[in-house]
C-alpha positions as CSV (number, residue, x, y, z in Angstrom):
1,M,0.0,0.0,0.0
2,L,1.0,3.5,-0.7
3,D,1.6,6.0,2.0
4,P,-1.4,8.2,2.6
5,V,0.6,11.4,2.0
6,I,1.7,10.0,-1.4
7,M,-1.9,9.1,-2.1
8,I,-3.0,12.7,-1.4
9,I,-0.2,14.0,-3.6
10,V,-1.2,11.7,-6.5
11,Q,-4.9,12.6,-6.1
12,G,-4.0,16.3,-6.0
13,F,-1.9,15.8,-9.1
14,L,-4.7,14.0,-10.9
15,V,-7.2,16.7,-9.9
16,L,-4.8,19.3,-11.2
17,V,-4.3,17.5,-14.5
18,L,-8.1,17.1,-14.8
19,A,-8.6,20.8,-14.0
20,I,-6.1,21.8,-16.7
21,W,-7.7,19.5,-19.2
22,V,-11.2,21.0,-18.4
23,L,-9.7,24.6,-18.8
24,Y,-8.1,23.6,-22.1
25,L,-11.5,22.2,-23.4
26,L,-13.3,25.3,-22.2
27,M,-10.8,27.6,-24.0
28,R,-11.1,25.5,-27.2
29,L,-14.9,25.8,-27.0
30,R,-14.6,29.6,-26.5
31,E,-12.3,29.8,-29.5
32,Q,-14.7,27.8,-31.6
33,R,-17.6,30.0,-30.6
34,K,-15.6,33.1,-31.6
35,A,-14.6,31.6,-34.9
36,R,-18.2,30.6,-35.5
37,Q,-19.3,34.2,-34.7
38,L,-16.7,35.6,-37.0
39,L,-17.7,33.2,-39.8
40,T,-21.3,34.1,-39.4
41,A,-20.6,37.8,-39.5
42,G,-18.4,37.3,-42.6
43,C,-21.2,35.3,-44.3
44,E,-23.7,38.1,-43.5
45,Q,-21.3,40.7,-44.9
46,F,-20.8,38.6,-48.0
47,Q,-24.5,38.2,-48.4
48,Q,-25.0,42.0,-48.1
49,K,-22.3,42.7,-50.6
50,S,-23.7,40.1,-52.9
51,N,-27.1,41.7,-52.7
52,S,-25.6,45.1,-53.3
53,L,-23.7,43.9,-56.3
54,E,-26.9,42.3,-57.7
55,T,-28.8,45.6,-57.3
56,D,-25.9,47.5,-58.9
57,L,-25.8,45.0,-61.8
58,A,-29.6,45.3,-62.3
59,A,-29.3,49.1,-62.3
60,S,-26.4,49.0,-64.7
61,R,-28.4,46.7,-67.0
62,A,-31.4,49.0,-66.8
63,G,-29.1,52.0,-67.6
64,Q,-27.5,50.2,-70.5
65,E,-30.9,49.3,-71.9
66,W,-32.0,52.9,-71.6
67,Y,-28.8,54.1,-73.2
68,Q,-29.3,51.6,-76.1
69,L,-32.9,52.6,-76.5
70,L,-32.1,56.3,-76.8
71,F,-29.0,55.7,-78.9
72,S,-30.7,53.4,-81.4
73,N,-34.0,55.2,-81.8
74,T,-33.0,58.9,-82.1
75,R,-33.2,60.6,-85.4
76,D,-29.9,62.5,-84.4
77,M,-26.6,61.2,-85.6
78,V,-24.8,60.0,-82.4
79,F,-21.4,58.4,-81.9
80,V,-19.2,57.7,-78.9
81,H,-15.5,58.1,-79.2
82,A,-12.4,57.3,-77.2
83,I,-10.0,59.9,-75.7
84,T,-6.3,59.4,-76.5
85,G,-3.6,59.6,-73.9
86,E,-3.0,63.2,-75.1
87,G,-6.6,64.1,-74.4
88,L,-7.6,64.2,-78.1
89,P,-10.6,62.5,-79.7
90,G,-9.7,58.9,-80.5
91,L,-11.5,56.3,-82.6
92,I,-15.2,56.0,-82.7
93,L,-16.4,53.3,-80.4
94,D,-20.1,53.2,-81.2
95,A,-22.3,54.9,-83.8
96,N,-26.0,54.7,-84.2
97,E,-27.8,53.6,-87.4
98,T,-28.8,57.2,-88.2
99,L,-25.2,58.3,-88.4
100,C,-24.2,55.4,-90.6
101,R,-27.2,55.9,-92.9
102,R,-26.9,59.7,-93.3
103,L,-23.1,59.5,-93.8
104,G,-23.5,56.6,-96.2
105,Y,-20.9,54.3,-94.6
106,P,-21.4,50.9,-93.1
107,R,-21.0,50.7,-89.3
108,E,-17.7,48.7,-89.6
109,D,-16.1,51.6,-91.6
110,I,-17.4,54.3,-89.2
111,L,-15.7,52.4,-86.3
112,K,-12.3,52.8,-88.0
113,L,-12.6,56.6,-88.0
114,A,-11.9,59.4,-85.4
115,P,-14.3,62.3,-85.1
116,G,-11.8,64.5,-87.0
117,D,-12.1,62.2,-90.0
118,I,-15.8,63.2,-90.4
119,E,-16.2,66.4,-92.4
120,A,-19.4,68.3,-92.0
121,A,-20.5,71.7,-93.2
122,E,-21.3,74.3,-90.6
123,T,-24.7,74.8,-92.4
124,P,-26.9,72.0,-93.7
125,V,-25.9,70.9,-97.1
126,A,-28.7,69.9,-99.4
127,T,-27.0,66.8,-100.7
128,S,-26.0,65.3,-97.4
129,G,-28.6,66.9,-95.2
130,Y,-26.5,67.3,-92.1
131,S,-24.4,69.8,-90.4
132,R,-21.9,69.6,-87.5
133,S,-24.6,70.9,-85.2
134,D,-26.8,67.9,-86.1
135,M,-24.3,65.4,-84.6
136,V,-24.4,64.4,-80.9
137,V,-20.9,63.5,-79.9
138,L,-20.0,61.7,-76.6
139,S,-16.6,60.7,-75.4
140,D,-16.1,57.4,-73.6
141,D,-15.1,59.5,-70.5
142,Y,-18.5,61.2,-70.6
143,V,-20.4,58.0,-71.0
144,R,-18.5,56.3,-68.1
145,K,-19.1,59.3,-65.7
146,H,-22.8,59.5,-66.5
147,Q,-23.5,55.7,-66.3
148,E,-22.2,55.5,-62.7
């Protein structure tokens, strides 16, 4: 048999080990709860951002449809052109059917031009029926700023 003092020491040691083990498990449980809370909060933020992006996308599509409706159905000659690095008008990026028809060029050819390549009289010309004031010109910078 073991000495009673040794038995008390062994029992105390076992209680201490058991207490440390319980504390360790409690700490792990607390860490898991924190991680779960952070994960839940992250999922909620992700869902909110996802909803916001869906709303933005729907608004963008509606704006784009509105733009295309106006662009395609106006009787004015309209084109959108790029801006070069020097701030000058670049190539035409988009042109409506009215512009192509009144200038007498296919759309593919118009998209190879810059606004400076299009010559127009300051007053309407009987043969062509357009003047520079008849054209609506938008740069891509203008379109980007006003679509946001």
